[in-house]
C-alpha positions in Angstrom: 8.3 -10.8 -20.0 7.4 -12.8 -16.9 4.8 -15.3 -16.0 4.4 -14.1 -12.3 1.1 -12.9 -11.3 0.7 -9.8 -8.9 -2.3 -8.9 -6.8 -2.5 -5.2 -5.9 -5.1 -3.9 -3.5 -6.3 -0.2 -3.3 -5.7 -0.3 -7.2 -8.4 2.2 -8.2 -6.1 5.4 -7.6 -2.8 6.7 -6.4 -0.1 4.2 -5.4 -2.1 1.2 -6.2 -3.0 2.2 -9.7 0.6 3.5 -10.4 1.8 0.0 -9.1 -0.5 -1.9 -11.4 0.5 0.1 -14.4 4.3 -0.3 -13.8 4.1 -4.1 -13.2 2.1 -4.3 -16.5 4.7 -2.3 -18.4 7.2 -5.0 -17.0 5.3 -7.7 -18.4 3.5 -9.1 -15.3 0.1 -10.5 -15.0 -1.6 -8.2 -12.6 -5.0 -8.4 -10.8 -6.0 -5.0 -9.5 -8.4 -5.0 -6.5 -10.4 -2.1 -5.1 -14.0 -1.1 -4.2 -14.9 1.1 -7.1 -15.8 -1.0 -10.2 -15.9 2.2 -12.5 -12.4 3.0 -11.5 -11.2 -0.5 -12.1 -12.8 -0.7 -15.5 -10.8 2.4 -16.6 -7.7 0.9 -15.0 -8.2 -2.3 -17.1 -8.7 -0.3 -20.2 -5.7 1.8 -19.8 -3.2 -1.0 -18.6 -4.7 -4.3 -19.7 -4.7 -5.5 -16.1 -7.2 -7.9 -14.8 -9.6 -6.4 -12.1 -11.9 -7.5 -9.2 -14.2 -5.3 -7.2 -14.0 -6.1 -3.5 -14.5 -4.4 -0.1 -11.6 -5.4 2.0 -13.6 -4.8 5.1 -15.9 -7.5 4.2 -15.1 -11.3 4.9 -17.4 -12.3 2.0 -15.8 -10.0 -0.6 -12.4 -11.2 0.5 -13.4 -14.9 0.3 -14.7 -14.2 -3.2 -11.5 -12.5 -4.1 -9.4 -15.5 -2.7 -11.6 -17.9 -4.8 -11.1 -15.7 -7.9 -7.5 -15.8 -7.5 -7.2 -19.4 -6.8 -9.4 -20.4 -9.8 -7.6 -18.0 -12.4 -4.0 -18.9 -12.2 -3.2 -18.1 -8.7 -0.4 -15.5 -7.7 3.1 -15.3 -6.5 3.2 -11.6 -5.4 0.7 -9.8 -3.1 0.9 -6.0 -2.7 -1.1 -4.9 0.3 -1.8 -1.3 -0.6 -5.2 -0.6 0.4 -5.4 1.9 3.4 -6.1 5.5 4.3 -6.4 8.2 7.0 -9.4 10.0 8.3 -9.0 13.2 10.1 -6.3 15.2 11.9 -7.9 15.8 15.2 -6.2 15.3 18.7 -6.6 11.9 20.5 -9.1 13.7 22.9 -11.2 15.2 20.3 -11.0 12.7 17.3 -13.7 10.4 16.2 -13.9 7.0 17.5 -15.6 6.0 14.3 -12.6 7.3 12.3 -10.3 5.3 14.3 -12.5 2.0 13.8 -12.4 2.7 10.0 -8.6 3.3 10.0 -8.0 0.1 11.9 -10.5 -1.8 9.7 -9.0 -0.9 6.3 -5.2 -0.5 7.2 -4.8 -3.5 9.7 -7.8 -5.9 9.5 -8.1 -5.5 5.7 -4.4 -6.4 5.3 -4.9 -9.4 7.7 -8.0 -10.5 5.8 -6.1 -10.5 2.4 -3.1 -12.1 3.7 -5.0 -14.9 5.4 -7.1 -15.6 2.5 -4.5 -15.5 -0.2 -1.4 -17.0 1.5 -2.4 -20.6 0.7 -2.6 -19.7 -3.0 0.7 -18.0 -3.0 2.3 -21.3 -1.6 0.7 -23.4 -4.2 1.3 -21.0 -7.1 4.9 -20.5 -6.4 7.2 -23.2 -8.2 10.0 -24.9 -6.3 13.2 -23.0 -6.3 11.2 -19.6 -6.4 10.3 -17.1 -4.0 6.8 -15.6 -3.2 6.6 -11.9 -2.1 4.2 -10.2 0.3 4.5 -6.4 0.4 2.7 -4.2 2.9 2.5 -0.4 2.1 2.6 1.3 5.6 3.7 4.8 6.2 6.2 6.8 8.2 3.3 7.3 10.4 3.9 3.7 11.5 7.3 4.5 12.8 7.1 8.0 14.1 4.1 9.7 16.0 2.9 13.1 15.3 0.4 15.5 16.7 -3.1 15.0 15.3 -2.0 11.5 13.9 -3.2 9.5 16.7 -5.7 7.2 15.0 -3.5 6.8 11.8 -0.4 6.3 13.9 -2.0 3.5 15.9 -3.2 1.8 12.6 0.0 2.0 10.8 2.1 0.9 13.8 -0.2 -2.1 14.1 0.0 -2.8 10.5 3.8 -2.7 10.7 3.8 -5.1 13.7 1.5 -7.4 11.7 4.3 -7.6 9.0 7.0 -8.2 11.4 5.2 -11.1 13.1 4.3 -12.4 9.7 7.9 -12.5 8.7 8.7 -14.4 11.9 6.0 -17.0 11.3 6.9 -17.7 7.7 10.6 -18.1 8.5 11.6 -21.3 6.8 9.5 -20.8 3.8 10.6 -19.1 0.6 8.2 -16.0 1.3 9.7 -12.5 1.5 7.7 -10.1 3.6 8.6 -6.5 2.6 7.5 -3.2 4.3 7.6 0.0 2.4 6.9 3.0 4.4 6.3 6.2 2.3 6.5 9.6 3.6 4.8 12.5 2.0 3.2 11.4 -1.4 1.1 13.9 -3.5 -1.9 11.7 -4.8 -5.2 12.9 -6.0 -7.1 11.5 -3.0 -5.1 10.7 0.3 -5.3 14.1 1.9 -8.7 14.9 0.3 -10.2 11.8 1.9 -8.5 12.7 5.2 -10.0 15.9 5.3 -13.6 14.9 4.4 -13.5 16.3 0.7 -12.1 19.7 1.7 -10.0 20.4 -1.2 -8.5 23.5 0.0 -7.2 22.1 3.1 -5.9 19.0 1.3 -4.1 21.3 -1.2 -2.6 23.2 1.7 -0.7 20.1 3.0 1.5 20.2 -0.2 1.7 23.9 -0.7 5.2 25.2 -1.3 6.7 21.8 -0.6 9.5 21.2 -3.2 8.9 18.0 -5.0 6.8 15.8 -2.8 6.9 12.3 -3.9 4.5 10.8 -6.5 2.7 7.6 -6.8 4.9 6.4 -9.4 8.0 6.9 -7.1 6.4 4.4 -4.7 5.5 2.1 -7.4 9.2 2.1 -8.5 10.2 1.2 -5.1 7.7 -1.6 -4.8 8.8 -3.3 -8.1 12.5 -2.8 -7.3 11.9 -4.7 -4.1 10.2 -7.8 -5.6 12.7 -7.7 -8.6 15.7 -8.2 -6.4 17.2 -11.7 -6.5 15.0 -14.2 -4.8 17.3 -14.7 -1.6 17.2 -10.9 -1.0 14.5 -9.5 1.4 14.1 -5.8 2.0 12.5 -5.9 5.5 11.8 -2.2 5.7 12.2 0.5 3.2 11.3 4.2 4.2 10.8 6.5 1.2 10.6 10.2 1.8 11.0 13.4 -0.3 14.3 15.1 0.3 12.2 18.1 1.6 10.8 15.9 4.5 12.9 15.1 7.4 10.1 13.6 9.4 6.2 13.6 9.5 6.2 16.9 11.4 9.3 18.5 9.7 8.9 19.6 6.0 10.9 22.3 4.3 8.9 24.7 2.2 10.1 26.8 -0.6 13.4 26.0 -2.6 16.0 23.8 -1.1 19.5 25.6 -1.0 22.9 24.6 -0.1 24.4 26.4 2.9 27.6 28.1 1.6 
């Protein structure tokens, strides 16, 4: 059992919910944060986690979250998981509104939460221990692909934010960790990206042997923060074996060449 407290954003489904569940299994105190209060209520019932409903695109909501964390025991670990993709149109034809929404949640949402909670992480971490800030980006933040313009731009920016933060926190016992998942088959990511078109969302994963699960990424997150306090994983890319790049995914069975 551990007395450390973890804040996980984007906790209502997918990677965030799986991360909350795994930290709870390991005995951490966990605060799950998301917009959808009904989903959070179910998460709390299932895992025993504390929950807080907040829209990370709202300065007021993030300020309320920070005050809640500060006044309820603080935190030593922050998992910035909230994010998402909207659309797969070309740079020429894509919606500016989609780009704005992606930047707001993936980049500014991460910035808001870090700015609001960093003072509490400092106060909550005992001398001789290390605080951890984890950002869940994407391989889309490292490799561009056709149709990914807005999401690529947002995730490249989120990645840069984390790299700058690591430089700015140099000299303090605070780890800054980037975890960049590849293809993860969750219930909502592609469904949201394609505006609720279930058939199109399902086609992304059709015939792909063993895409990652939310639980796979949760395992990577927990592993990164449970390493010895002097160890920092700057950047961890996690892809299924079937995915060589965002634009190159094997379909059907994987077979050795003989």
